[in-house]
N, C-alpha and C positions, 0 to 999 in steps of 0.2 A: 391736268396739274394736280387736282385733288386726289386722284388715284395714286399718283406718284408720291405725294406727301404721306398718304396712308401706308403705302408699301414701305417707305423709309421709316415710319414710326414703328411698324411691326418689326423691322430689322433691328432697330435700336432696342426695343423691348427684349427681343430674343437674345441679343448680344449682352445686354446688362444681366439677364438671367444666367447666361453661361459664365460670365465673369464672376457673378456671385458664387456659383458652384465652384469655380476655380479657387476663389478666396477661401471657401469653407474646407475643401478637400485637398487642394494642391499646395497652397501657400505654407501650411505648417511643415511641409517637407522641405521647403526652400528657406523660409525665414523663421528663426527661433521666436521672434516677437509675436508670431501668429499661432502659438501653441494653445493659448486659452480659447476654448470653444465659444465663450460668450463674446469675446472680442471679435472673433471671426464672423459670428452671426450678426453682430452689430454693423460691421463694415459691409457685409453682403446685403443687409437690409437697407442701408443708406444708399448703396449703389443702385439696387433694383428699384426701390420705391422713389429714390431721388430722380431717376430717369423717367419713371412713370409719371411722377408729379410734374416734371418739366414739360413733358409732351402734352399733358392735359392742359397745363397753363397756356402753352403756345396755341393749342387748338381753341381754348376759350377766348384768348385775346384776338384770335383771327376771325371770330364770329362777327357778323354784322351788328347783332344786338349789343354785343359788348362794346364795340367801337362807338355805337350811337350813345350808349350809356356814358362812356368816358367823355365823349364830346359834349353831352348835355351837362355833365358835372363841371367840365371846364368852363362852359358858357355860363352856368349858374354862378360859379365863383367870380367870373369876370364882371357880371352885372348884378352882383349880389344885393347891393343896396337898393337899386332901382326895382329889382324883382320883389324884394321884400316889401317895398312900399306899395306896389301894385297888388300883390297878394293880400296884403292887409286890407286894402280898399275893397278888393273883390269879396273877401270874407264879410266885411262890414255890410256891403250892399246885399249880399245873399241873406245875411241874418236879418237885415231890415225888411227884406221881402217876406221872410217867414213870419216876422212879427206882424206885418200888415195883414197877411192871410189869417193869422190867429185872432187879431183884434178887430178887424173890420166887420161891422155889423152886417154888411151886404152878404158875406159868406156864411153867416149864421154859424151852424155847428159843423160845417164841412171841414174835414181834416185836410191836411196837406196832400194826402193821396187821393182823396175824392175829387179834388179840384185838379183838372188836367193842366200839365205844364208843357209848353211847346218852345222849341228852339227855332228861331228865325235866322236862317243862314243866307248869306249872299255877299257878293263883293260890294265894295263901296260904290255908291251911285246906282245900284241896281233897283232901288225903290222899295227895299224891304221895310224900312221905317214907315214910309207913306202907306204901304200896304196895310200895316197893322192899324195905323191911325185912322185911315179913311175906309176901313173895311165895313163900316156900317154897324159895328158892335158898339155897345155903350161901355165906357170906362168910368165907373162911378168914383173911383179913387184917383184923384189927380196927383200922382206921384211922379216926381222928376228930380233927378240929382243934378243940381246946377254945377257941381264941382267937376263933373266929367265932361270932357270934350266929346262931341257927337261922334267923332271918328275914332275915339280911343276906348271909351268905356262901354260896359255892358248896360243895357237898358231893360227895365222891367215894365210891362204893361199889364194892368190888372183889369180884366173885363169881368162881367158878371159870371160868365161860364168858364173862364180859363185864365191862365197867366201866360204871357208871351215874354220870352227873353230874347232880346235883339242883340246878337253877337256882332262885334266889330268885324268888318269885311276882311281886314288883313290877317285874321286868324286862319283863313282858308289856305292862302298861299304861304303865310308865315315867313315872308321875306322882307317885310317893311322894317321890323325891329328884331334885333338878335334874340331878345328874350321872349318873343312870341311863342315858340314851341313850349317853353317852360310854363308860361302863364296858361297856355291852353290845357296842359296836363293838370295843372293845379285846379283849373276850373272843373275839369272832368272829375277829379278826385273829390272835390268839394261836393259836387252833385251826388256822387255815389255814396258819400259818407252821410250826407244830410237826408237824402231820399233813396236809401239803398234798396227799398222794395221795388220801386218803379221810378227811377231818376227822372225820366221825361216820357211823355205820352206820344210825342211825334215831332217830326222835323219839317218845317216849311222852308223849302229851298227856293229862293227867288233868283231868277236869271232874266235879265232884260232881253228884249228882242234884238237890241243893238248888238249884244254879245254874239248872237248867232249870225246876224247879218254882216257884221264887220270883221269877225275873226276868221282866220283860216282854219282848215281842219286840224292842222298841227297844233295851233293854239288851243283849239277846243279840246283836243286830246290831252294836252298837258293840264288844262284846267279840270277836266274830268278826273284825271288821275289824282290831282291834289284833293279834290272833293272826296274821292273814294278813300283816300288815306284818312281823312278826317272822320268819315262815316265808320270806317273800320275801327278807328280808335274809340269812337263813341260806343260801338257795339261791344268791343272788348272790355272797356271799363264798366259799362252799365250792365254787362252780362245779359243782354237781351237783343232781340231783333226789333228795330224801331221803324214804325211806318214813316215813309218819306213822301211828301207832297211837293211835286215840282210845279212851281207857279211862274209862268212866263210873264214878266211885267213889261210895261210900256208897249203893249200890243198894238197901240195906235200907230206904231212905227211901220206896221204892215200896210202896204198900200191898199186902200179900200176899206180898212177896218172901220174907221169913223163913219164913212158913207154907208157901209153895210148895216151898222148898228145904230144909226142916228134916229131911227124911228121907234126904238124900243120904249116900252112904258117903264114906269118906275119899278113895278114888280118884276118885269122881265130883266131889268138891269141887275137884279139880285140873284137871278138864276145862275146855274153852273155852266161855264163854257169850257169844255175840255173833255178829256177821256178819263174814265175811272176803270181800273182793272178789277176783274171779277176775282181773280186768284191772287193770293198773297205773294206767291212766288213769281218773280218776274219771268222766269224761264217758261212758265206756262201761259204767258200772255203775249199776244202778237200785237206789238205797237203799231206796225204798218196797217194792219187790217182795221184796228180801232180808229186810227186817223182817217183811213179811207171811208169808213162809215160816217165819221164826223163831217168830212168834206162833202160826201153825198147828201147829207141832211142840209148842209149849207147851200149846196147847188140847187136843191129843190125849192129854195125860197128866192133864188136870184131873180126869176122872171117877175114875181110879184113885187119885189123891191124896185126893179127897174121901172115897172109900170107906175109906181107911186112916186118915183123921183122925177122932179121937173128939170133939174139942172143936167145938161148933157154931159158935162165933164164928170159929174158924180156917177152917172149911169155907167160910164166906161170903167170907173174905178170899182163899182160894185161888181161888174161883170168879171173883172180880172182879180178880184179879192181871193177867191178860192184857189186860183192858179198860183198867186203869190204865196198863199198859205201852204200849198203843196210843196213849193220849193223850200220853204222854211222847215217843214216836217222832216224832210230828208236829213237835214243837219241835226234836228232834235233827236231823231232816231239814232243817228250815228253817236251823238253825245251820250244818250242813255245806255246804249250798248256798252260803251267804255266805262261809264261811271257806275252802273247798277248791275250789270250782268255777272253771271258766275264765271270765274276763271279757274285756272288749274290750282291756284293757291288760295282763292277767295270764294266765300259763299255768296250767293246772290243777295242783294239788298231788297228790303220790302218797299218797293216803289208802288204807291197806291194809285197814283194818277198824275196826269200832266194837264195843267189848266192855264187859261189865258186871262189876263186882267190888265187894266190900265186905269189911270186916274182920269175921271171925266173932267173935260176942260170947259165945256160950254155951260157953266153954271153961273148964276147971278151972284152978286156980291153978298147977298144975305144968306146964301146957302153955303154949307161946308162942302169941300170936295169929297167925292165918293169914289171908291174903287169898284169898277164894274165887275160883276159876276163873282163877288167874294162873300157876300153875306150868307147865302145859303150854303156855299162851299164850306164855310167854317161851321155854321150852326148845324146843318143837316148831314154833313159828311164827316168832316174832320173831328168835330166834337163827339159825334155819335160813335166814332171808331177810337175813342180815347183809350179803350182797354184792349185794342187789337194786338198790341205789341206782345211778343212771345219772350218771356224770361227763361233763361237757361235752367233746365230742370236740375242739373247737377248743382248749380249755384243755389237754387231754391232749397235743395236737400241740405247743402252745407249750411245755409243760413238757419234752417229749422234746427239742425243738429246743434249749431252754435247757441241758438236761443235756448234749447232744452238744457244744454250743459250749463249755460249762464244762469238760467232760472233755478236749476237744481243746486248749483254751487251757492247761489245767493240764499236759497232756502236752508241749505245745510249750515251756512255761515250764521244765519239768523238763529237757527236752532241751537247751534254750538254756543253762540254768544249768550243766548237766553239761558241755556243749561248752565253755562259757566257762571253767569251772574246769580242765578237762583242757588246753584250749588255753593258759590262763595258766600252768599248771604246765610244759607243754612249752616255752613261750616262755621261762619263767624258767630252765629247765635249759639251753636254748640260749644265753641271754644270759650265764649264768654261765660257760659254756664259752668263749663269745666274749670275755668280760671277761678271762678267764685268758690267752687267746691274745694279746689286745691289750696286756695288761700285759707279757707276755714280749717282744712286739715293741717296745714303748716302751723297755724296759730295754736291748734290743739296740741300738736307735737312739741312746739316750743314750750308750752306750759308744763310739759311732762319731763323736760330736760333735767337730768340729775347727774352729778359727778360720778355716781356709782353705776351708771348705765353701761352695758357692755358695747362692744364694737358693732355688733349686729344692729342694736337699737340706734346707736349713733349714726350708722350708715343710712338708716331709714330717714332720720331727720335731715341729714345733709342732702340726701337724694331728693327729698321734697323741695328743698331750696332750689335745686337745679331744675326740677320740673316746673315750678312756678316761674322761675326766671326765663326758661325757654318759652313757656306759654306767653308770657308778657312780651317777649321780643317778637314772637310770631304775630301776635295781635297788633303790635306796633308797626311792624315793617312789612309783613308778607301778605297782607289782606287787601283785596281789591277795593272794598268799600272803605277801608280805613284810609287808603291813599286818596280817594276821591271825595267821599262824603263827610267823614268825620275824623278826628284825631284821637288816638289813644294815649293817655298820659304816660310819660316815661318814668317808670318806677324802678328801673333796673338798678340804679345807683343805690337806692335805699335797701333793696333786697340784697344786693351784693355786699353792702356794708354789714348787715346782720349775719349773712353767710360767712364772711371773712372773720367776723368776731367769734363765731362758733368754731370755725376751723382752728383758730389760735387758742381758744379757751378749752376746747374739748379734744379735738383730734390730735393736736400737737402734744398735749399732756399725756394722752393715752399711748401715743407712739413713743414718747420719751420713756415712759414706764416700761414698755416692751424692750427698748434698747438697754435700759439699765438692768432689767432682769437677765437679758442675754449676756451682758458683761459679767454678771455674778456667776452664772451657771456654766459659761463656756470658757472659763479661765484656763482649762487644761487643753483646749483645742486652739493651737496657734492661729490657724487660718481664720476661724470664726472670731477669735479675740481681736485679730487685726481689723476685720471688717466692722465689728461692733465698736471698737475704739474710734475708727475713722468716721463712722456715721455719727457717733455721739459728739465728737469734736466739731464736725461740720455744722451741727445745729447751733454751735456757739460762735464759730469763726466764719463770718459771711464770705470773706475773700477766698477762703479755701473750699467753699461749698460747691460740690458737684451734684447738680440736680439729677442727672441720669443715674449716678451711683446710689443716691438716696432713694430714688424711685424704685430701682431694682431691688435694693436691700429690703425695703418695707414690703414690697409685693411678695418676695420670697418668704418673709416672716409670716405674712397673713395666710399664705398657702399652707403653712404648717399648723396654724392654730384655728383657722376658719374653714369649715367644710363647704360652705355655700360659695359656688363660683360667682354668683350674682353679687354677693356681698363683697367678695374680693375685687371684682371689677369696679364697683361703686367706690370703694375705699381708695382704689388706685387713682380714680379720677379726682376725688377730693384731695388726696395727698399731692397730686400734681398741681392742683390749684393752690394748695397751701405753700408749696415751694416757690410759687411766683410772688409771694408776699415778702415784704421786708420784715424780718424778725431776727432776734438774737436771744437764744434761750440760755439761762444761767445753769450750767451743768455742775455736777458734784465733782470737785477736784479729787477727793480721795478715791473715787472710782477710777478716774483717769490714771492716777498714780499707780494704783494696783494693777490695772491692765497693762500699762507700760512696763512695769516691773516684770510681768509674765512674758511679755513680748521679747524683752531684752535677753531672757534666758536662752532663746534660740539664737543661732548665729545670725548676726545682723547682715553678714555678707550673703548668706543663703536667702534671707528675707528680701534684701535689695535685689538679688538676682531674679527672684520670682517676679517682682514688680517690674524690673527691667525687661524681662522676657515678655511680660504681658503687654508692654508698649509696642511690641512687634506682632501683636495678634493679627493685624491686617494682612500679614504675609501668609496666613493660613489659607487664603484664597489661592495662593501659588504653591500649595503643598505638593509633595512628590509622592507618587506611588508607581510601582513597577508595571501596573496595568496600563499606565499612560504611555510607556515607552516600548512595551513588548508588542503592542499592536495586535496583529492577527495571530501571534504566537502565545497570547495570554492564556489560552485554554490549556497549554501544556503545564501550567503551574497552578498550585493553590497558594492562597495567602498573598496574592498580588495587590489586593486593595488596601494593604496596610499603608496608612498615611504618615509620611514624615513631614512635620510642619515646615512651612516655607523658610522659617528662620534658620533651619539646619540643612540648608542646601547651599550650593555655590552662589546662587543669587542672593540668598539671605546673608551669607558671609560677606558678600560685597557691600550690602547695605549696612551690616555691622561695622565694616571698615569705615564707611562714610559717616554713619550717624550714631554708632554705638556709644562712643565717649560722650557725645552731646546729650543723648538720652539719659545716660547715667548722671550727668551733671544736673539735669532737670529733676531726676529722682532724689539726688542728694540734697538739692535745694528744697525739696518737699518732704524731707524726712522728719517733719515736725510731728507726725503722728506718734512716733516713739520718743520724741523729745530730743533727737540727735541734733548736734550742732550742724549748721549748714555752711558755715564759712570755713571750708577745708582749703588747705594750701594746694598748689598745683601738684606737688610730689605726692601728697596724701591721696589726691584724686586719682593720680596715675597708679599708685599701688592698689587702690581700691578697684580700679578698672581691671587690673591684671587678675585679681581674685575672681571678679565676675566672669572674665574670659575663660578662666579655668573651669568654672561651673558650666559655662556655655559649651566648651569642647567635650566635657564629660557627658553632657546630654547629647551632643552631636554624635559621639561614639555609640551611646546607648540606642538612639533612634535608628541608626544605620545597622547596628548589630541585630536589633529586633526585626528590622525590615528583611535583612538577609536570612535570619533564622526562620521567619514566618514563611519564606518561600520553600515550597516542597514540590517536587516533580510528580506529576500525575502518573500513576502506574497503569499500564495497559496489559491486557492478556491476549488481545487479538494480534495475529502476525502482521497484518497490514498496518495496523496502528503502531506497532512496535517499530517496523521498518520506517514508517513515516516519521516517527519521533526521532529515530536515529539519524535519518537524513537531515532533518531540520537542525538537530544539535551539532551536526558535522558541517553544515553549510557555512559559507563566509558570513552570512547574516545570522549566525547562530544566536538564539536568545541569551545564551550564557555570555557571549561576547558583548551583546547589548547591555546586559546587566553589569558586566565588568567595566564597560565604557562609561556608563552613567555613575558607577561607583567611583571610578577614577576622577571623573569630572568634578564630583562633589566632595571627594576626600583628599585628592592630591593638591592641597591648597598651599599657598605661600604667603607669607606676610609681606607687606610693602618693602621692608628692609631687605628681605631675601630676594625679592624681584629686582631691587636696585643693585644688590651685590652681583646677581647673575648678569645684569646688563653691563656692568663695568668690567672691562678686561683686566687681566693681571697687571699690566703695565700702568694702569691708571688708579690702582687701589690706593697707593700712597697719596697721590694727588687728590683723591676724592675722599680721603679719610674723614676730613671735617664734615663733608656732606653726609657720610654715613652716620657719624656720631650725632649729628643734628637730627637725622631721621629716626634714630633709635629712641630718642626721647619723645617721639610724637606718634608712634604707631602701636599696633596691637602686639601683644607678647608673642615673640617668635617661637619660644619654647613650646607653648601650647599648640601652635600650628604644626610645628615639627613633630610633636608627639602624636597628633592625629595622623599625619602623613606616614610615620613609622608604623603606626598601629595597623594600617591597611597596606603596608608595603608589599606583603606577600601577594595580595590581590593585584595591586596596581602594576607590579613588575611583569605581570603576564601579558601586558599590552605595551606597545611602544608609544611614542609621542603622537603618532597618527592613529592610535587606537586600533592597531593591527596586532594580532596575536604574535607572541614571540616566546622563545625559550621553552620551558617545560610543557607549556600548554600545547605547543606544536607536537611534542612527543605523545602527549595524551590524545590528541586528535588522530595521530597515526595509529595508536593502539586501538582507538575506537573504530577506525576505518577497517581494521581486521575483523572486529566484531560485526560491523556492518556488512562486510563481505560474507562472513559466516551466515548471518541472518538472511542475506539475499540468496545464498545457495540453498538454505532451508526453504525459502519461499518458492524456489523453482524446483524443489526436490519432488521426485516421484513417490518416494517412501519417506515421509516426513519423520515417522517414529524411529525407523532404523537409523537414519542419518543423525537424529538427535542423540540416540544412544551411542553412536560411534564418536560423536564430538565429545560427549561427557567421558566416555571411556578413554579416548586419546588424551583428554586433559588430565585425567587422574593418573594415567600411565606416563605422563610427562612428554607425550608426543606433541602437545600444543603448549606453548609457553603461557605462564600465568597472565591473567588479564588485568590485574590490579596493581602492577608494579609502579607504573607512572602515576596512577591515581593516588597512591599513598603519599606521593610527593606534593600533592596539591593542597591549597588551603582548605580548611575544614568544610566550608560551605560548598566549594567546588567538588570536593570529595563526596559530600553528601548527595549533591544533585546528580553527578555522573554515576555515583555508586548505585543510586536508585534505578537509573536507566540500565546499568549492567545487570543488576539483580533481576529486573523485570525480564530482560532478554534471556539470562541464564535460567530464570525460573520457568520461562516458556520451554527452553530446551530440556530442562530437567523433567518438566511435566510430561513431555512427549517421549522422553527416554524411559521414564517409569511406565508409561503406557505401553511402550514396546516390550519392556521386561514383563509386564503383566500378560501381554499376549503370548509371549514365549512360555511363561509360567502355566497359562491355561492350556497351551498346546502340548508342551512337553511333559509337564509334571501332573497337572490336575486331571488331564484326560486319562493318563495311565493309572493314577491313584483312584479315580472314580470308577474306572472299568474293572480293575483287578484287585484292589485292596480295601477300599472304604467300607464295604458292607460284608466283609469276610473276617474270620478269625485269623490272627490275633488283633488286627487293627480295631475291629469291633468285637470285644470279648463276649458279647451276648449273642453273636451269630453262630449258627450251626454249620455254616459253610466255611471250609478252611481255605486259606490262601495258599496257592501253589508256592512251594519254597523257591522255585526259580524266579517267579514274579517278585516275591519278597526280596530275594537277593538282588535282583536287577534294580529295584527301586532304592534299597538302603545301602548297598555296598559302596565302597570307595570308588569314585569315578562312575558310580551308577547314575541313574536318572536324576535323583534329587541332588546328589553331590555335584554332578556335572553342571546342572543348572546353577547351583550356588557359585561354583568356581567361575563360570563363564559370565554370569549376569549380575551377581550380587557381591562377590568377595571384594571387588575393586572399590566398592562404595562404603562398606561398613567393616568394623572390626568387632568380633564377638568374644566376650569373656564367658567361656562355656561353664566355668565354675559357678559364676554368679548369674548366669543368663542375662547379662547386660550387653547391650550393643552401643557402639559409638560410630556415628556417621562421619565420614571423612569430609573435610571442608573443600568445597569446589569453588574457589574464588568468592567466598562469602555465601555460597549456597550449599545445600545438602540434599542428598537423596535418602529420604527416610522411609523406614518400613515399620509395619505394625508390630507390637509386642507379641501378638498371637503368632505371627509368622516367624519371628525370632525364636519363640519358644519351640516352634516346630523344628527349626534348624538345630537347636540345642538337643532336643529329644532325639532327632535322627542321628546326631553325632554320638549320643550315649548308646543308642541301639547298635551303631556301627562298632563302637569300642567293646560292647558287651557280648555280642553273639557272632561277630565276624572275626576271622583269623587275620593275621598280618598280611597274608597273601590275598585277602579280599574275599575269601570264600566263607560260607556259613560254617560255624562250628565253635563249640566251647566245651570245656570239661569243668565239672564241679565236684566237690566233696560233700557227701551227705552222711549224717550220722544222727542216731536217735538222741533225743535230749530228755524226754519226759514221757512216763506212762502212768496213767492214774492207777490207784490201788485196786480198783474194781476190775482191772484188766490183768491178764496173765502174759499175753504175748501180742506183739505188733509185727506185722510182716509188710515189707515194701518191696515190690517186684518191679524192675524196669528192664525190659528185654531179658537178657540172661543174668542180670545182676539182681541178687536177693539180699535184702538187709533185714535180719531177724533180731528182735530185742525182747528179752524176758526179764527185766529188772536185774540184769547182770552187767557184765562188762560192756562198755560202749565201743562198738567197732565201726570205723568209717569206711564208706564205699566211695569209689570214684566212678562217676558215670559221664559219658560223652553224648553230645547231641550235635548233629543228627547221626543216626546209625547209617550203615552203608546202604541199606535198602530204603532209607527215608521213611520207614514204617516202624512205629514204636508201639509197645504194649506196656501199660502201667496198671499194677494192681496194688491195692492197699487194704489190709485186713487187720481186724482187732479181735482177740479172743478173750473171753471172760475167764474167771478163775476155774470154771469147769471145762475149760479148753473148748468152749463152744464159740463159733464165729458170731459175733454180735454186730460188727461193722464190716462191710465189704464194698470197696469202690473199685470200679474197673473202667479203664479207658484203653480201648484196643484199636489196633490198626490206624493210628493217628500220629502223624509226624509232629504234631503240636501237643502231644500228651503231657509232657513234663510241664509245659506252660499252663495248660488247662488245670493240672493239679495244683499248681501254685495259685492260680486265679480263684480256685474254689475254697482255699483256706485263708485263715487270717495270717497275715505276714507282719512281722515287726523286726525292728533292728536289734541285732544281737551284739554280743561282745566281740571286740576286735574286728569290726567291719564284716560281721556275718549276718545271715538272714535267718530268723526264726520262723518255722512253719508250724502253726498251732492249729490242731484239729480238735473239734469239740462237737459231740452229737449224742443225744440221748443220755447225757450224763457221763459219757466216756470221753476221755481226753488223752491226746497224745501229741508230741511235738518232735520236730526234727530241726537240725541246724545245717544250713547250706553255706558253703564257702567257695567263692569262685568269681568269675568275671561278670556274671549276671547280677551279682548282689547289688552294685550301685544303680543298676537299671531299675530295680524295684524299690530301692531306698529313696532315690531322687525323683523318679518318675513313676508312672503307673504301669510299669512293665512295658509290654509291647503294645498297649493300647495307644493309638496314635491318631492325630487329626491334623488336617491341613485347612487353613482359612481359604475362602474363595477369592479373597483379594490380598494385596500386599500392603 
């Protein structure tokens, strides 16, 4: 049955655990009410642990010990009064016994533990009381409680060597009285409490011979079990193994006993008759063999006793005595096996021996009865084994541990209390000394008080008052010795009176002087004049006095004029104490009149509005910022932490509707500061309120405009971040939609009258006209509300009533979707730079429609936010498009330029290596390398003014592809080269006219040879020659000679076999601008001078630029 119950319990526990898991993981999919994880965990916890607790409680109540405890409690409640009376009597008798042991002179200095205590157990009528009384021991203390019936009460016997406690016989079986089990346990607890070291030294169990002779084995077995229960209870409560001495009383009931022992002497009657076990453990003792030895000893004396016995009948009884004793021993052995032996669940008891006794009957009237064979049993055996009992070692350790803890705790408590008392006394003495010193210092400071002392000095005096007062209060109330041993006189009232007098006489006057000075110097500052006037008037008008305002006002003043924070703090404390006093200061009326006159110069409506607004300061805790509503998208914006006060939100507007007029009425009723009348009519108050509301909505617009303007979109340069930003801005939960939603909630407001008008249908308008007229007189100004609504109409119309986008913003989202598609394509592109260039080119060429058409229709902030996003994406495309152009530039232009032109003449006019004409032509000609690059990659994005070398970048939806001025200059220079030395068909070639212009007087002739053309000049007529470049062979020879007056060559320059000869000649001479767009060539050397004039297509090349000297930047 037990196994079945355990199996069922395990099944229940597993089932509850599975059900708990179902509640946690399955229920939220079925029931919406189980979505909260905490709620599910709570239900699962209750199911599992509720089942577990229920099973444990059922098992607990099913235990035998629990049932017995419940039954005992029920029985105790049933016989409560009777048990209480008997327990009280039992305690009294026990305590009396302890007193006797303590006081009796016979025991001298023996303690309660040195004197052995024995329990005498036995059923009623078994002779246990007679056994003790007639044992042969002396009982010097004649103690007997007359109030207890012999059959009911516990009896104490005090011998010289020990104390015996005679227990009533019915406590063995515990069936006579219902309360016996409870009293028995109280008795055991009493013993274990009063004598916890060794409650008892042994148990004397008395059983009469009649019990063994007259009872059946079954009855003996039951009796043995009852005794065993009592012994186990004793061992358990007393935490020890107790020696037990089984004494068989009324032994004369054994046939032949009296006859066998009638010849014993007095000393022999005190001997021990029975068996004593050598081992403490009954298992190691053989009762049968011990009894066999006893009977053998008895048998050995039978013949002698028969010989000395004269009566025939007695001889027969003597002879049969040992046989009768043998029959009795078998029952005794059976009984001891059941009562004392080890069982499966019980340890063996310490049965020390089995003994026989009886009360001697053949005594004379003058002699006391005596118990045979008891005196030496008690004195020589039982008393000698008083300490044989074994106390449980674990219990001993626990007791010692408890003692150590108790003694340690007691010592610590004593030390702590001693330290506390000594410390308290020392502190008291120190405080008294300090108190005396502080009083002396206070008196000294008081004597130095002067009306001219500054605030720092005054603060020191007032602080000393508080120090003395605090010390006095501490000595009077918070000292241990003060409360117990002596009283400290209460001087706080007298100290406080002097302190308050100084506050009014000194601190108040100095504070008033400060306020009056502020009134005089701050007349041009409206806000300060208002506060100064208010503070000044409050010192005179008690009913208008606001302690918190005056406290803050003075603290702010002291912060400006006093550097010491400690002084500021002390003055603040003293000022707060001053404000608690009843006083009225006589102010100067002319100062009040002057400050009021200045205040009235400002608009009283503006003044009232500011005070009205301040009344709603508590709404600042509900201030609005976009960071609160953007959630995880906050990082996409800057300026989201701008705070809009709660007054300027929809919630604040609702509170204004409810309380705004009332708050204004309170302010108007308190406009005494500026001397305004406060008894305004209802219409005057309504007009005043309308003005305040206009100020309110002006600020309402300002705060929301500033909040929107402070929002700026974060600009990204990474492609992934750009795509992510675009995706978020285009999503249904776009942060822009969230911003517009909250803007509409807080700005699309209606007055109560407008709401009422909307709720009434057209058919009911006439019927409810009177209702509307009544409402108009009692609500907020509708025009101001409508003005706010109209102001944000462009924003609010972008969302419908369910805050879903509509109208133009849908088109904007479509336009942005195209951009998102373009950026996605770029993201997946194999050649990012090439695709970016193609997109920009196609946009410039009109192949892709403009991206800002719909954006230009949006309100300014929407335009700004989405414009930032577009520019960031276009900027990314432009950046990589330009990178592509740069790569092409390096590949197509720079590589050719670096390899074939850069370090050669004429590009580098200091080089001795000439550029091949074909290479030069290939690079500079129309549709050549440089021109093709420009037309293919550059021309779509810029427009060049070649005359002024100015470039203008084309607008690409607000973005531009810009190039460096150095690169633009290279383009302009290349165009000039192209126009100067290239023909219309794109081939190299030009013709120029050259003529002499000047020849110095020290020269006779100048000769200029170019190929077959000779130009000769001798201070005569000037003849022009036309020369062409290049010649057919692409090889030119140039000679220049000067002849002196003796016709001797003084200068000769020769450039031969060089296709660049003409340009080298030009580069070697000084060139300057001539008349009519000509070029002057000036030669000067060794004092000889000559000049020529050139006219032709190359002239602008040398006038505007540095000829054919050309450079390209490495970047764009």
